N, C-alpha and C positions, 0 to 999 in steps of 0.2 A: 322410144324415149318419151313421147307424149303420153302413152298409156301409163308408164311408170309414174310420171308426174301427177297424172290424174288420180291414180290409185293412192298415191301418197297424200294428196289433198283430201280425198274422200275419207281415208283412214284417219287423218288428223281431225277432220270435222266430226266424224262419228265419235272418235275418242273424246273430243272436247264436249260434245253434246252429252255423252254418257257421264263424263266427269262432272259436268254442270248439274245433271239430274241427280247424281249421287250426292253431291254437295248440298243441293237444295233439299233433298229428302233428309239428310243428316241435320240440317239446320231446323227443318220443320219438326223433326222428332225431338230435338233439344228444346224447342219452344213449347211443345206439348208437355214434355216432362217438367219444365219450369212452371207452366200453368197448373199442372196437376199438383205439384208441390205447394204452390201458392194456395190453391183451393183447399188442400189438406190443412194448411196452417190456418186459413180462415175458418174452416169447420171446427178445428180445435178451439180457436178463440171464441167462436159463437157458442160452442158447447160449454165452455168455461163461464161465459157471461150468463147463460141460461141457468147453469148449476148455481151460480152465485145468487141470482134473483130468486130461484126456487127456495134456496136455503134461507135467504133473508125473509121471504114471505112466511115461511114456517116459524122462524124465531120471533117475528114481530107479533104473531097471533098465538103463539104456543101457550102463554100463561092464561089467556082467556079461553082457549079451546073452542073458539068460535070466530067466524070471519064472515064478511059480507059476501053475498052470492057473486058479485062481479069479481071480487078478488079470487074467490075459489075458481071461477070460470077461467080467469086469466092464468091461474096456477095450472089448471088442467091443459090449457092450450100450450103453455110453455113446456109443460112436461111432455106433451105429444111431440113437439119439435125436438126436444132434447133426446127423446128416445129414437127418433128417426135419424139423428146424427150419431147414434151408437152409444149414447150416454146411459150409464146404469149407476153403479155405486150405491151410496146411502140414500140417494134421492127417492128411490122406490120405498125405502123404509119410512121416510118422513111422509111421503104421499099416502102410504097405507095408514099411518097414524092419523092423518088429517081426515080420513074418511069417516071417523067417528065424531068429529067435531060438529058443533052446531053451525049451520049455514043460515045466516040472517037474511031475510028477504029484503031487497031494496027496490026502488022504482026505476033503477037503471036498466035492469035486464027485463 
């Protein structure tokens, strides 16, 4: 009789521990999925902001066909991050057009 009670207690404890572990793993996996989704949304938002800034830079200086060296360097830096985030679209077209523009030297760089 004592052995049966002991086996029941051990089985219950092991079952409870396994259930707790499975539950903890499931919660952890859900948390990771939520964090990954949040990170994806943040990357899309950042990519959109970068695309907007790159486009604005292009149109601000497009009539002059020239821009200060620090603006061009910022454009290239933003473009590099934009590309790392997977951005493409028309930004590469405008970046290519800007390569032929005059870059005016400033004392900032």
